[in-house]
A tleap script that builds the chain and sets N, CA, C and O, in Angstrom:
source leaprc.protein.ff14SB
mol = sequence {
  NMET SER ASN GLY VAL ILE THR ILE THR ASP
  ALA GLU PHE GLU THR GLU VAL MET SER ALA
  ASP LEU PRO VAL LEU VAL TYR PHE TRP ALA
  SER TRP CYS GLY PRO CYS GLN LEU MET ALA
  PRO LEU ILE ASN SER THR ALA ALA GLN TYR
  SER ASP ARG LEU LYS VAL VAL LYS ILE GLU
  ILE ASP PRO ASN PRO GLN THR VAL LYS GLN
  TYR GLN VAL GLU GLY VAL PRO ALA LEU ARG
  LEU ILE GLN GLY GLU GLU LEU LEU LEU SER
  VAL GLU GLY VAL ILE GLY LYS GLU LYS LEU
  LEU ASN LEU LEU GLU THR HIE LEU ASN ASN
  CASN
}
set mol.1.N position { -40.904 -11.839 20.934 }
set mol.1.CA position { -40.890 -12.405 22.283 }
set mol.1.C position { -42.127 -13.285 22.456 }
set mol.1.O position { -43.255 -12.850 22.225 }
set mol.2.N position { -41.897 -14.485 22.851 }
set mol.2.CA position { -42.994 -15.411 23.091 }
set mol.2.C position { -43.686 -15.055 24.397 }
set mol.2.O position { -43.033 -14.631 25.351 }
set mol.3.N position { -45.001 -15.225 24.446 }
set mol.3.CA position { -45.677 -15.005 25.721 }
set mol.3.C position { -46.191 -16.317 26.274 }
set mol.3.O position { -47.176 -16.354 27.013 }
set mol.4.N position { -45.510 -17.397 25.906 }
set mol.4.CA position { -45.872 -18.707 26.416 }
set mol.4.C position { -44.695 -19.357 27.103 }
set mol.4.O position { -43.590 -18.815 27.132 }
set mol.5.N position { -44.948 -20.524 27.653 }
set mol.5.CA position { -43.916 -21.290 28.328 }
set mol.5.C position { -43.144 -22.092 27.286 }
set mol.5.O position { -43.740 -22.734 26.421 }
set mol.6.N position { -41.825 -22.054 27.372 }
set mol.6.CA position { -40.966 -22.770 26.439 }
set mol.6.C position { -40.469 -24.043 27.120 }
set mol.6.O position { -39.927 -23.985 28.224 }
set mol.7.N position { -40.649 -25.183 26.474 }
set mol.7.CA position { -40.158 -26.448 27.007 }
set mol.7.C position { -38.706 -26.632 26.580 }
set mol.7.O position { -38.378 -26.543 25.397 }
set mol.8.N position { -37.838 -26.891 27.565 }
set mol.8.CA position { -36.413 -27.044 27.269 }
set mol.8.C position { -35.867 -28.353 27.845 }
set mol.8.O position { -36.539 -29.050 28.605 }
set mol.9.N position { -34.628 -28.662 27.459 }
set mol.9.CA position { -33.907 -29.835 27.955 }
set mol.9.C position { -32.567 -29.374 28.534 }
set mol.9.O position { -32.211 -28.198 28.453 }
set mol.10.N position { -31.832 -30.328 29.120 }
set mol.10.CA position { -30.488 -30.015 29.610 }
set mol.10.C position { -29.654 -29.339 28.527 }
set mol.10.O position { -28.955 -28.361 28.792 }
set mol.11.N position { -29.731 -29.864 27.311 }
set mol.11.CA position { -28.909 -29.366 26.208 }
set mol.11.C position { -29.234 -27.913 25.852 }
set mol.11.O position { -28.364 -27.190 25.367 }
set mol.12.N position { -30.456 -27.485 26.085 }
set mol.12.CA position { -30.877 -26.128 25.726 }
set mol.12.C position { -30.769 -25.139 26.886 }
set mol.12.O position { -30.974 -23.939 26.702 }
set mol.13.N position { -30.451 -25.637 28.069 }
set mol.13.CA position { -30.472 -24.793 29.265 }
set mol.13.C position { -29.542 -23.584 29.145 }
set mol.13.O position { -29.942 -22.460 29.447 }
set mol.14.N position { -28.329 -23.810 28.713 }
set mol.14.CA position { -27.343 -22.727 28.595 }
set mol.14.C position { -27.877 -21.617 27.688 }
set mol.14.O position { -27.837 -20.444 28.058 }
set mol.15.N position { -28.371 -21.973 26.519 }
set mol.15.CA position { -28.856 -20.991 25.551 }
set mol.15.C position { -30.125 -20.302 26.024 }
set mol.15.O position { -30.227 -19.077 25.974 }
set mol.16.N position { -31.097 -21.089 26.483 }
set mol.16.CA position { -32.413 -20.533 26.817 }
set mol.16.C position { -32.457 -19.801 28.157 }
set mol.16.O position { -33.248 -18.875 28.333 }
set mol.17.N position { -31.609 -20.215 29.103 }
set mol.17.CA position { -31.681 -19.636 30.446 }
set mol.17.C position { -30.469 -18.750 30.748 }
set mol.17.O position { -30.622 -17.561 31.026 }
set mol.18.N position { -29.291 -19.318 30.696 }
set mol.18.CA position { -28.096 -18.579 31.104 }
set mol.18.C position { -27.789 -17.401 30.178 }
set mol.18.O position { -27.237 -16.397 30.628 }
set mol.19.N position { -28.134 -17.505 28.905 }
set mol.19.CA position { -27.848 -16.444 27.943 }
set mol.19.C position { -29.040 -15.538 27.664 }
set mol.19.O position { -28.983 -14.701 26.763 }
set mol.20.N position { -30.105 -15.694 28.416 }
set mol.20.CA position { -31.321 -14.905 28.181 }
set mol.20.C position { -31.124 -13.443 28.580 }
set mol.20.O position { -30.378 -13.131 29.509 }
set mol.21.N position { -31.805 -12.560 27.862 }
set mol.21.CA position { -31.739 -11.128 28.164 }
set mol.21.C position { -32.571 -10.774 29.392 }
set mol.21.O position { -32.256 -9.822 30.107 }
set mol.22.N position { -33.618 -11.531 29.633 }
set mol.22.CA position { -34.523 -11.284 30.752 }
set mol.22.C position { -34.265 -12.289 31.868 }
set mol.22.O position { -33.637 -13.320 31.629 }
set mol.23.N position { -34.739 -12.009 33.092 }
set mol.23.CA position { -34.727 -13.054 34.109 }
set mol.23.C position { -35.572 -14.233 33.611 }
set mol.23.O position { -36.524 -14.043 32.853 }
set mol.24.N position { -35.222 -15.440 34.036 }
set mol.24.CA position { -35.920 -16.636 33.571 }
set mol.24.C position { -36.492 -17.386 34.761 }
set mol.24.O position { -35.780 -17.705 35.713 }
set mol.25.N position { -37.796 -17.665 34.694 }
set mol.25.CA position { -38.441 -18.516 35.679 }
set mol.25.C position { -38.407 -19.937 35.128 }
set mol.25.O position { -39.013 -20.227 34.096 }
set mol.26.N position { -37.694 -20.821 35.823 }
set mol.26.CA position { -37.569 -22.209 35.394 }
set mol.26.C position { -38.515 -23.043 36.240 }
set mol.26.O position { -38.421 -23.059 37.467 }
set mol.27.N position { -39.425 -23.735 35.570 }
set mol.27.CA position { -40.424 -24.586 36.220 }
set mol.27.C position { -39.999 -26.035 36.031 }
set mol.27.O position { -40.018 -26.555 34.915 }
set mol.28.N position { -39.615 -26.686 37.127 }
set mol.28.CA position { -39.241 -28.099 37.103 }
set mol.28.C position { -40.494 -28.916 37.404 }
set mol.28.O position { -41.198 -28.643 38.376 }
set mol.29.N position { -40.773 -29.917 36.570 }
set mol.29.CA position { -42.003 -30.690 36.704 }
set mol.29.C position { -41.751 -32.139 36.307 }
set mol.29.O position { -40.681 -32.500 35.816 }
set mol.30.N position { -42.785 -32.960 36.540 }
set mol.30.CA position { -42.745 -34.366 36.125 }
set mol.30.C position { -44.140 -34.780 35.691 }
set mol.30.O position { -45.137 -34.318 36.246 }
set mol.31.N position { -44.202 -35.655 34.695 }
set mol.31.CA position { -45.500 -36.084 34.157 }
set mol.31.C position { -46.315 -36.856 35.188 }
set mol.31.O position { -47.545 -36.844 35.131 }
set mol.32.N position { -45.654 -37.526 36.128 }
set mol.32.CA position { -46.331 -38.330 37.141 }
set mol.32.C position { -46.712 -37.524 38.383 }
set mol.32.O position { -47.270 -38.077 39.330 }
set mol.33.N position { -46.416 -36.231 38.385 }
set mol.33.CA position { -46.586 -35.379 39.569 }
set mol.33.C position { -47.942 -34.674 39.544 }
set mol.33.O position { -48.154 -33.753 38.754 }
set mol.34.N position { -48.858 -35.110 40.411 }
set mol.34.CA position { -50.179 -34.483 40.501 }
set mol.34.C position { -50.125 -32.993 40.799 }
set mol.34.O position { -50.774 -32.210 40.105 }
set mol.35.N position { -49.360 -32.573 41.824 }
set mol.35.CA position { -49.269 -31.135 42.117 }
set mol.35.C position { -48.717 -30.315 40.939 }
set mol.35.O position { -49.048 -29.139 40.791 }
set mol.36.N position { -47.883 -30.936 40.110 }
set mol.36.CA position { -47.363 -30.227 38.929 }
set mol.36.C position { -48.504 -29.881 37.979 }
set mol.36.O position { -48.514 -28.813 37.367 }
set mol.37.N position { -49.468 -30.801 37.861 }
set mol.37.CA position { -50.618 -30.543 36.994 }
set mol.37.C position { -51.421 -29.353 37.515 }
set mol.37.O position { -51.986 -28.588 36.734 }
set mol.38.N position { -51.467 -29.202 38.857 }
set mol.38.CA position { -52.179 -28.073 39.453 }
set mol.38.C position { -51.460 -26.748 39.192 }
set mol.38.O position { -52.098 -25.706 39.041 }
set mol.39.N position { -50.144 -26.798 39.142 }
set mol.39.CA position { -49.348 -25.582 38.949 }
set mol.39.C position { -49.295 -25.127 37.487 }
set mol.39.O position { -49.082 -23.945 37.219 }
set mol.40.N position { -49.486 -26.044 36.550 }
set mol.40.CA position { -49.314 -25.728 35.130 }
set mol.40.C position { -50.121 -24.504 34.664 }
set mol.40.O position { -49.555 -23.645 33.988 }
set mol.41.N position { -51.408 -24.389 34.993 }
set mol.41.CA position { -52.148 -23.197 34.536 }
set mol.41.C position { -51.579 -21.896 35.111 }
set mol.41.O position { -51.576 -20.870 34.431 }
set mol.42.N position { -51.104 -21.932 36.343 }
set mol.42.CA position { -50.508 -20.744 36.957 }
set mol.42.C position { -49.216 -20.356 36.237 }
set mol.42.O position { -48.957 -19.175 36.007 }
set mol.43.N position { -48.416 -21.350 35.888 }
set mol.43.CA position { -47.169 -21.087 35.168 }
set mol.43.C position { -47.477 -20.482 33.795 }
set mol.43.O position { -46.823 -19.532 33.365 }
set mol.44.N position { -48.474 -21.040 33.118 }
set mol.44.CA position { -48.869 -20.525 31.805 }
set mol.44.C position { -49.377 -19.086 31.888 }
set mol.44.O position { -49.010 -18.251 31.061 }
set mol.45.N position { -50.219 -18.791 32.883 }
set mol.45.CA position { -50.753 -17.429 33.005 }
set mol.45.C position { -49.660 -16.442 33.414 }
set mol.45.O position { -49.677 -15.284 32.997 }
set mol.46.N position { -48.715 -16.902 34.227 }
set mol.46.CA position { -47.595 -16.049 34.615 }
set mol.46.C position { -46.739 -15.700 33.402 }
set mol.46.O position { -46.297 -14.561 33.255 }
set mol.47.N position { -46.509 -16.680 32.540 }
set mol.47.CA position { -45.731 -16.431 31.324 }
set mol.47.C position { -46.389 -15.362 30.461 }
set mol.47.O position { -45.711 -14.486 29.925 }
set mol.48.N position { -47.707 -15.432 30.329 }
set mol.48.CA position { -48.428 -14.450 29.523 }
set mol.48.C position { -48.429 -13.077 30.187 }
set mol.48.O position { -48.223 -12.059 29.527 }
set mol.49.N position { -48.662 -13.059 31.489 }
set mol.49.CA position { -48.767 -11.796 32.222 }
set mol.49.C position { -47.441 -11.041 32.281 }
set mol.49.O position { -47.422 -9.812 32.225 }
set mol.50.N position { -46.347 -11.763 32.393 }
set mol.50.CA position { -45.034 -11.139 32.571 }
set mol.50.C position { -44.147 -11.225 31.327 }
set mol.50.O position { -42.930 -11.072 31.427 }
set mol.51.N position { -44.735 -11.466 30.172 }
set mol.51.CA position { -43.943 -11.710 28.960 }
set mol.51.C position { -42.987 -10.572 28.618 }
set mol.51.O position { -41.977 -10.800 27.952 }
set mol.52.N position { -43.284 -9.357 29.058 }
set mol.52.CA position { -42.403 -8.220 28.766 }
set mol.52.C position { -41.209 -8.136 29.717 }
set mol.52.O position { -40.224 -7.465 29.409 }
set mol.53.N position { -41.286 -8.814 30.879 }
set mol.53.CA position { -40.224 -8.690 31.888 }
set mol.53.C position { -39.593 -10.012 32.295 }
set mol.53.O position { -38.627 -10.031 33.057 }
set mol.54.N position { -40.137 -11.125 31.788 }
set mol.54.CA position { -39.739 -12.431 32.296 }
set mol.54.C position { -39.886 -13.483 31.206 }
set mol.54.O position { -40.853 -13.483 30.445 }
set mol.55.N position { -38.920 -14.366 31.148 }
set mol.55.CA position { -39.013 -15.531 30.260 }
set mol.55.C position { -39.367 -16.720 31.148 }
set mol.55.O position { -38.813 -16.866 32.238 }
set mol.56.N position { -40.274 -17.561 30.694 }
set mol.56.CA position { -40.675 -18.730 31.477 }
set mol.56.C position { -40.387 -19.993 30.677 }
set mol.56.O position { -40.818 -20.137 29.533 }
set mol.57.N position { -39.648 -20.903 31.304 }
set mol.57.CA position { -39.347 -22.188 30.673 }
set mol.57.C position { -39.734 -23.307 31.617 }
set mol.57.O position { -39.782 -23.125 32.834 }
set mol.58.N position { -40.012 -24.477 31.037 }
set mol.58.CA position { -40.261 -25.640 31.884 }
set mol.58.C position { -39.346 -26.760 31.444 }
set mol.58.O position { -39.030 -26.907 30.263 }
set mol.59.N position { -38.927 -27.552 32.426 }
set mol.59.CA position { -38.019 -28.645 32.154 }
set mol.59.C position { -38.472 -29.854 32.966 }
set mol.59.O position { -38.640 -29.784 34.183 }
set mol.60.N position { -38.663 -30.956 32.262 }
set mol.60.CA position { -39.105 -32.186 32.922 }
set mol.60.C position { -37.907 -32.815 33.625 }
set mol.60.O position { -36.834 -32.946 33.038 }
set mol.61.N position { -38.094 -33.204 34.884 }
set mol.61.CA position { -36.942 -33.637 35.688 }
set mol.61.C position { -36.354 -34.975 35.272 }
set mol.61.O position { -35.131 -35.119 35.253 }
set mol.62.N position { -37.175 -35.954 34.938 }
set mol.62.CA position { -36.656 -37.307 34.681 }
set mol.62.C position { -35.674 -37.381 33.514 }
set mol.62.O position { -34.619 -37.995 33.671 }
set mol.63.N position { -35.960 -36.791 32.352 }
set mol.63.CA position { -35.001 -36.877 31.243 }
set mol.63.C position { -33.880 -35.828 31.295 }
set mol.63.O position { -33.032 -35.791 30.405 }
set mol.64.N position { -33.871 -34.978 32.328 }
set mol.64.CA position { -32.900 -33.879 32.388 }
set mol.64.C position { -32.182 -33.808 33.740 }
set mol.64.O position { -32.279 -32.800 34.440 }
set mol.65.N position { -31.465 -34.868 34.107 }
set mol.65.CA position { -30.861 -34.929 35.445 }
set mol.65.C position { -29.747 -33.911 35.684 }
set mol.65.O position { -29.489 -33.540 36.829 }
set mol.66.N position { -29.096 -33.463 34.638 }
set mol.66.CA position { -27.984 -32.526 34.796 }
set mol.66.C position { -28.452 -31.205 35.412 }
set mol.66.O position { -27.861 -30.723 36.377 }
set mol.67.N position { -29.497 -30.634 34.860 }
set mol.67.CA position { -30.023 -29.363 35.373 }
set mol.67.C position { -30.653 -29.548 36.743 }
set mol.67.O position { -30.516 -28.686 37.611 }
set mol.68.N position { -31.341 -30.661 36.944 }
set mol.68.CA position { -31.952 -30.962 38.245 }
set mol.68.C position { -30.876 -30.978 39.333 }
set mol.68.O position { -31.059 -30.411 40.410 }
set mol.69.N position { -29.767 -31.626 39.038 }
set mol.69.CA position { -28.663 -31.699 40.001 }
set mol.69.C position { -28.035 -30.330 40.214 }
set mol.69.O position { -27.770 -29.930 41.347 }
set mol.70.N position { -27.798 -29.617 39.126 }
set mol.70.CA position { -27.158 -28.307 39.211 }
set mol.70.C position { -27.936 -27.348 40.096 }
set mol.70.O position { -27.343 -26.571 40.846 }
set mol.71.N position { -29.259 -27.397 40.014 }
set mol.71.CA position { -30.103 -26.481 40.787 }
set mol.71.C position { -30.719 -27.128 42.019 }
set mol.71.O position { -31.656 -26.592 42.610 }
set mol.72.N position { -30.187 -28.280 42.401 }
set mol.72.CA position { -30.543 -28.967 43.641 }
set mol.72.C position { -32.054 -29.100 43.835 }
set mol.72.O position { -32.590 -28.795 44.900 }
set mol.73.N position { -32.716 -29.559 42.787 }
set mol.73.CA position { -34.152 -29.778 42.853 }
set mol.73.C position { -34.395 -31.092 43.588 }
set mol.73.O position { -33.983 -32.157 43.127 }
set mol.74.N position { -35.061 -31.010 44.726 }
set mol.74.CA position { -35.304 -32.197 45.541 }
set mol.74.C position { -36.747 -32.668 45.483 }
set mol.74.O position { -37.055 -33.788 45.890 }
set mol.75.N position { -37.625 -31.824 44.982 }
set mol.75.CA position { -39.027 -32.193 44.856 }
set mol.75.C position { -39.681 -31.352 43.782 }
set mol.75.O position { -39.204 -30.266 43.452 }
set mol.76.N position { -40.757 -31.850 43.246 }
set mol.76.CA position { -41.482 -31.097 42.224 }
set mol.76.C position { -42.935 -30.910 42.664 }
set mol.76.O position { -43.473 -31.743 43.393 }
set mol.77.N position { -43.554 -29.850 42.235 }
set mol.77.CA position { -43.037 -28.809 41.352 }
set mol.77.C position { -41.982 -27.946 42.056 }
set mol.77.O position { -41.997 -27.790 43.277 }
set mol.78.N position { -41.087 -27.403 41.270 }
set mol.78.CA position { -40.052 -26.514 41.792 }
set mol.78.C position { -39.860 -25.349 40.832 }
set mol.78.O position { -39.992 -25.493 39.617 }
set mol.79.N position { -39.548 -24.205 41.400 }
set mol.79.CA position { -39.319 -23.001 40.609 }
set mol.79.C position { -37.954 -22.423 40.951 }
set mol.79.O position { -37.548 -22.412 42.113 }
set mol.80.N position { -37.251 -21.946 39.934 }
set mol.80.CA position { -36.000 -21.235 40.124 }
set mol.80.C position { -36.058 -19.995 39.250 }
set mol.80.O position { -36.354 -20.075 38.058 }
set mol.81.N position { -35.774 -18.855 39.847 }
set mol.81.CA position { -35.695 -17.614 39.081 }
set mol.81.C position { -34.219 -17.302 38.901 }
set mol.81.O position { -33.489 -17.117 39.875 }
set mol.82.N position { -33.787 -17.243 37.648 }
set mol.82.CA position { -32.371 -17.123 37.325 }
set mol.82.C position { -32.161 -15.925 36.404 }
set mol.82.O position { -32.912 -15.710 35.452 }
set mol.83.N position { -31.130 -15.160 36.709 }
set mol.83.CA position { -30.735 -14.082 35.799 }
set mol.83.C position { -29.234 -14.194 35.592 }
set mol.83.O position { -28.446 -13.989 36.515 }
set mol.84.N position { -28.857 -14.522 34.369 }
set mol.84.CA position { -27.447 -14.748 34.068 }
set mol.84.C position { -26.948 -15.947 34.860 }
set mol.84.O position { -27.493 -17.046 34.749 }
set mol.85.N position { -25.914 -15.730 35.657 }
set mol.85.CA position { -25.360 -16.804 36.487 }
set mol.85.C position { -25.978 -16.827 37.880 }
set mol.85.O position { -25.673 -17.710 38.681 }
set mol.86.N position { -26.841 -15.864 38.169 }
set mol.86.CA position { -27.342 -15.680 39.531 }
set mol.86.C position { -28.707 -16.339 39.759 }
set mol.86.O position { -29.638 -16.159 38.974 }
set mol.87.N position { -28.803 -17.103 40.848 }
set mol.87.CA position { -30.064 -17.688 41.281 }
set mol.87.C position { -30.734 -16.678 42.206 }
set mol.87.O position { -30.234 -16.399 43.296 }
set mol.88.N position { -31.861 -16.134 41.771 }
set mol.88.CA position { -32.547 -15.088 42.535 }
set mol.88.C position { -33.583 -15.642 43.500 }
set mol.88.O position { -33.850 -15.047 44.544 }
set mol.89.N position { -34.171 -16.792 43.145 }
set mol.89.CA position { -35.292 -17.322 43.914 }
set mol.89.C position { -35.357 -18.823 43.738 }
set mol.89.O position { -35.145 -19.344 42.643 }
set mol.90.N position { -35.654 -19.517 44.833 }
set mol.90.CA position { -35.783 -20.967 44.795 }
set mol.90.C position { -36.984 -21.372 45.641 }
set mol.90.O position { -37.034 -21.088 46.838 }
set mol.91.N position { -37.955 -22.041 45.009 }
set mol.91.CA position { -39.167 -22.468 45.701 }
set mol.91.C position { -39.481 -23.898 45.289 }
set mol.91.O position { -39.403 -24.243 44.110 }
set mol.92.N position { -39.838 -24.730 46.265 }
set mol.92.CA position { -40.284 -26.091 45.955 }
set mol.92.C position { -41.669 -26.297 46.544 }
set mol.92.O position { -41.995 -25.780 47.612 }
set mol.93.N position { -42.477 -27.065 45.823 }
set mol.93.CA position { -43.835 -27.336 46.261 }
set mol.93.C position { -44.831 -26.394 45.597 }
set mol.93.O position { -44.456 -25.410 44.961 }
set mol.94.N position { -46.093 -26.719 45.761 }
set mol.94.CA position { -47.163 -25.915 45.174 }
set mol.94.C position { -47.278 -24.599 45.931 }
set mol.94.O position { -47.305 -24.579 47.161 }
set mol.95.N position { -47.345 -23.504 45.187 }
set mol.95.CA position { -47.633 -22.202 45.792 }
set mol.95.C position { -48.782 -21.570 45.031 }
set mol.95.O position { -49.020 -21.884 43.865 }
set mol.96.N position { -49.482 -20.688 45.696 }
set mol.96.CA position { -50.627 -20.027 45.085 }
set mol.96.C position { -50.218 -18.863 44.206 }
set mol.96.O position { -49.074 -18.409 44.229 }
set mol.97.N position { -51.171 -18.397 43.440 }
set mol.97.CA position { -50.919 -17.302 42.494 }
set mol.97.C position { -50.425 -16.050 43.199 }
set mol.97.O position { -49.459 -15.425 42.761 }
set mol.98.N position { -51.089 -15.682 44.293 }
set mol.98.CA position { -50.724 -14.456 44.995 }
set mol.98.C position { -49.281 -14.522 45.502 }
set mol.98.O position { -48.533 -13.553 45.367 }
set mol.99.N position { -48.891 -15.647 46.079 }
set mol.99.CA position { -47.520 -15.783 46.579 }
set mol.99.C position { -46.519 -15.728 45.439 }
set mol.99.O position { -45.494 -15.055 45.552 }
set mol.100.N position { -46.794 -16.420 44.348 }
set mol.100.CA position { -45.886 -16.414 43.207 }
set mol.100.C position { -45.730 -15.002 42.653 }
set mol.100.O position { -44.611 -14.549 42.413 }
set mol.101.N position { -46.831 -14.316 42.453 }
set mol.101.CA position { -46.760 -12.968 41.889 }
set mol.101.C position { -46.031 -12.010 42.824 }
set mol.101.O position { -45.276 -11.153 42.365 }
set mol.102.N position { -46.250 -12.146 44.139 }
set mol.102.CA position { -45.535 -11.303 45.098 }
set mol.102.C position { -44.030 -11.554 45.041 }
set mol.102.O position { -43.241 -10.610 45.067 }
set mol.103.N position { -43.630 -12.828 44.962 }
set mol.103.CA position { -42.211 -13.159 44.865 }
set mol.103.C position { -41.599 -12.588 43.588 }
set mol.103.O position { -40.513 -12.010 43.613 }
set mol.104.N position { -42.307 -12.756 42.477 }
set mol.104.CA position { -41.804 -12.242 41.203 }
set mol.104.C position { -41.692 -10.722 41.219 }
set mol.104.O position { -40.691 -10.160 40.775 }
set mol.105.N position { -42.716 -10.069 41.727 }
set mol.105.CA position { -42.697 -8.603 41.783 }
set mol.105.C position { -41.509 -8.106 42.593 }
set mol.105.O position { -40.849 -7.142 42.206 }
set mol.106.N position { -41.239 -8.757 43.707 }
set mol.106.CA position { -40.103 -8.368 44.555 }
set mol.106.C position { -38.799 -8.419 43.770 }
set mol.106.O position { -38.002 -7.483 43.826 }
set mol.107.N position { -38.580 -9.507 43.041 }
set mol.107.CA position { -37.326 -9.667 42.309 }
set mol.107.C position { -37.280 -8.878 41.001 }
set mol.107.O position { -36.225 -8.364 40.629 }
set mol.108.N position { -38.392 -8.778 40.313 }
set mol.108.CA position { -38.399 -8.080 39.028 }
set mol.108.C position { -38.312 -6.570 39.215 }
set mol.108.O position { -37.782 -5.866 38.354 }
set mol.109.N position { -38.823 -6.074 40.324 }
set mol.109.CA position { -38.757 -4.626 40.570 }
set mol.109.C position { -37.383 -4.178 41.036 }
set mol.109.O position { -37.088 -2.983 41.053 }
set mol.110.N position { -36.529 -5.146 41.420 }
set mol.110.CA position { -35.162 -4.806 41.825 }
set mol.110.C position { -34.238 -4.680 40.622 }
set mol.110.O position { -33.102 -4.226 40.760 }
set mol.111.N position { -34.712 -5.077 39.446 }
set mol.111.CA position { -33.860 -5.050 38.247 }
set mol.111.C position { -34.006 -3.741 37.497 }
set mol.111.O position { -33.363 -3.546 36.465 }
savepdb mol mol.pdb
quit
């Protein structure tokens, strides 16, 4: 099990997210997005901290319009917590570490 963030594309979404054994936190970002740069260290630390209970992937929005459309991403940074076919959590915009961890704990403790 990797304890880092996995970079994926539209083509890999089905395998890496929908077929995953663990819930998956999907981080939507863009290279031109300043707030995304602020969120990156938090996403990386979350991946390491929750590696036993959560898979973390990131997907760049511009080259991957199919997934962006499917999950109705209207702004970046954006987070989606997905387990199987179910969308458990949807957040857009920068959030702090405490809020992110509280949201994750709420959903991960229900599993």
